[in-house]
N, C-alpha and C positions, 0 to 999 in steps of 0.2 A: 504494500500500500504506500502511496505517496506521503511524504511528510506534510503534516497539517500544522499550520501556525497557530490555529485557534485552540486545538485540542491536544492534550499530551497525556502521558502515563506517569504516575508517581508510585514507586514501590517503597513501603516503609516496613522496617523490621521492628517487631514489638515482642521482645523476649525471644521465644522460640518459634513464633509464628510471623507470617508476613501479611500485609494488607496491600491490596492493589487499588489505586484510585485513578479515575479518568477525570482530568481537570480541564476546565475551560477558561481561556483568557478573556476576561470581561473588558478590562482596560489595560493600559501599559503597566499599571501598578496593582491591579486587582485580579486574582485568580480564584475561582471557586471549584469545589468538587462536584461534578455532575453525577458520578456513579462510583460506588465503593463496594468492595467485598473483603471480608476479613477471614482469617483462619487458615491460610495456606501453609503447608508444611515446609515449603521451600520457595526460594526466590524464583526459580524457573517455573513452578506451578502458577505463581502469581503473575509472572510475565506472560505466560501462555494465555491465561484468562483475560488479562488486560488487553492483549493484542486482538483477540477475537472480539471482545466487547467493544473496543474502540472502533473497529471496522464496522460493526453493526450500528453503533451509535452514530457515526458520521454518515452512513448511508441513510439512516432514518431522518437525520436533520436535513440533509440535502433534499430528500424527497419531500419533506414537509415544507421546505422553503421554496420549492420550485414554483415559478409563476406560470400560470396557465395558458 
């Protein structure tokens, strides 16, 4: 998938588990979490989930924003 400037993935280690977040750039200074999932056993599991969800998320947003 092509690099998207507005959406990104953030992986956070919390003790022995990982959290994956899909973030959206609102302004140059503000970023919000659009989707999040906790409890992954490894960083690679979190990365795999985030990659798949980001692709679905971006496709949904593009389809929703299409002008008729």
